[in-house]
Legacy VTK file of the C-alpha trace (Angstrom):
# vtk DataFile Version 3.0
C-alpha trace
ASCII
DATASET POLYDATA
POINTS 140 float
-33.934 -0.496 -32.954
-34.595 0.451 -29.279
-31.850 1.920 -27.073
-31.434 -1.276 -24.978
-30.245 -3.008 -28.130
-27.537 -0.502 -28.843
-25.213 -1.822 -26.149
-24.101 -5.412 -25.508
-26.091 -7.113 -22.705
-23.121 -7.109 -20.366
-22.698 -3.362 -20.618
-26.464 -2.916 -20.052
-26.244 -4.905 -16.860
-23.437 -2.673 -15.684
-25.480 0.408 -16.445
-28.397 -0.964 -14.587
-26.336 -2.056 -11.533
-24.439 1.305 -11.316
-27.304 3.521 -12.387
-26.819 6.335 -9.818
-24.977 9.495 -10.951
-22.419 9.021 -8.126
-21.611 5.502 -9.378
-20.394 6.430 -12.857
-16.727 5.475 -12.086
-17.869 1.978 -10.980
-20.011 1.655 -14.097
-16.958 2.409 -16.242
-14.880 -0.206 -14.410
-17.753 -2.693 -14.619
-17.802 -2.153 -18.414
-14.038 -2.579 -18.538
-14.660 -6.047 -17.006
-17.278 -6.758 -19.748
-14.821 -5.596 -22.430
-11.747 -7.372 -20.985
-9.761 -9.365 -23.512
-9.436 -12.473 -21.360
-10.941 -15.618 -22.781
-11.625 -17.145 -19.310
-13.023 -16.034 -15.964
-9.552 -16.175 -14.386
-7.942 -14.135 -17.150
-10.734 -11.548 -16.830
-10.067 -11.347 -13.051
-6.339 -10.876 -13.818
-7.178 -7.940 -16.036
-9.322 -6.394 -13.265
-6.306 -6.711 -10.937
-4.115 -4.931 -13.498
-6.707 -2.202 -14.066
-7.553 -1.443 -10.472
-4.430 -1.825 -8.421
-1.410 0.392 -8.547
2.022 -1.086 -8.437
4.942 1.227 -8.124
6.537 1.923 -11.467
10.026 1.955 -9.884
10.862 -1.075 -7.773
11.013 -0.341 -4.001
9.892 3.236 -4.533
6.367 3.479 -3.007
5.907 7.069 -4.178
6.227 5.955 -7.814
2.786 4.333 -7.587
1.286 7.795 -7.909
2.599 8.060 -11.469
1.044 4.803 -12.535
-2.272 4.551 -14.477
-4.288 2.848 -11.755
-7.096 4.553 -9.829
-5.789 5.862 -6.517
-6.324 5.124 -2.872
-6.695 1.524 -1.599
-10.415 1.845 -0.977
-10.917 3.232 -4.484
-8.950 0.291 -5.910
-11.087 -2.183 -3.993
-14.293 -0.583 -5.288
-12.894 -0.584 -8.855
-11.980 -4.330 -8.512
-15.520 -5.181 -7.205
-17.082 -3.349 -10.182
-14.733 -4.923 -12.700
-15.379 -8.411 -11.220
-19.089 -7.717 -11.613
-18.494 -6.939 -15.260
-16.530 -10.219 -15.674
-19.351 -12.088 -13.945
-21.911 -10.710 -16.394
-19.607 -11.465 -19.367
-19.098 -15.157 -18.348
-22.574 -15.701 -16.738
-21.038 -16.371 -13.323
-23.602 -16.677 -10.480
-23.621 -13.746 -7.976
-22.621 -16.099 -5.108
-19.321 -16.881 -6.850
-18.733 -13.213 -7.731
-19.164 -12.313 -4.061
-16.547 -14.877 -3.062
-13.826 -13.174 -5.161
-11.461 -11.222 -2.929
-9.369 -8.350 -3.940
-5.630 -8.640 -3.334
-4.388 -7.645 0.144
-2.776 -4.280 0.487
0.983 -4.341 0.012
3.169 -3.581 3.013
5.094 -0.315 2.760
8.556 -0.645 1.311
11.303 -1.291 3.845
13.656 1.517 4.789
17.130 0.504 3.831
19.726 1.297 6.530
22.597 3.456 5.512
25.865 1.580 4.837
28.231 1.641 7.839
31.142 3.049 5.779
29.075 6.042 4.617
30.174 9.472 5.915
27.644 11.089 8.234
25.689 14.036 6.870
26.851 17.434 8.233
23.439 17.994 9.925
23.739 14.665 11.773
27.167 15.420 13.333
26.697 16.251 16.989
27.883 19.676 18.167
30.668 19.456 20.725
29.856 20.590 24.261
31.754 23.295 26.108
33.850 20.658 27.927
34.919 19.007 24.654
36.137 22.228 23.046
39.817 23.077 23.373
40.458 26.207 25.320
42.568 28.750 23.432
43.490 32.020 24.980
45.199 34.900 23.274
LINES 1 141
140 0 1 2 3 4 5 6 7 8 9 10 11 12 13 14 15 16 17 18 19 20 21 22 23 24 25 26 27 28 29 30 31 32 33 34 35 36 37 38 39 40 41 42 43 44 45 46 47 48 49 50 51 52 53 54 55 56 57 58 59 60 61 62 63 64 65 66 67 68 69 70 71 72 73 74 75 76 77 78 79 80 81 82 83 84 85 86 87 88 89 90 91 92 93 94 95 96 97 98 99 100 101 102 103 104 105 106 107 108 109 110 111 112 113 114 115 116 117 118 119 120 121 122 123 124 125 126 127 128 129 130 131 132 133 134 135 136 137 138 139
């Protein structure tokens, strides 16, 4: 048995496409596309979306995205998605033209800042200091 026969054809195509040493992460994500559990092209793309994009763990808390399992910065997620889609394409024998038409999801807008309720007490550091004219004069 020769080494090319040790891996499934899909994984071999990922290895060939992302052969450079600096492309190892993309090779891994391409192989994740090959090994995705989805039975259809669309299901495979859905798995790539789950693998490559971070969603905040806690609703409306953008910082909580950093404790999720997804890759990292937006550009890294896009590259991950492209590599994973390539793996799905190899798995389902999708032509390269159709693979290139798949778009990653748009970046999410930052969470909205919620205004403080009007009945809340102001924080001590936000209370303005009175001016000299506003201070009562007391003499002893």
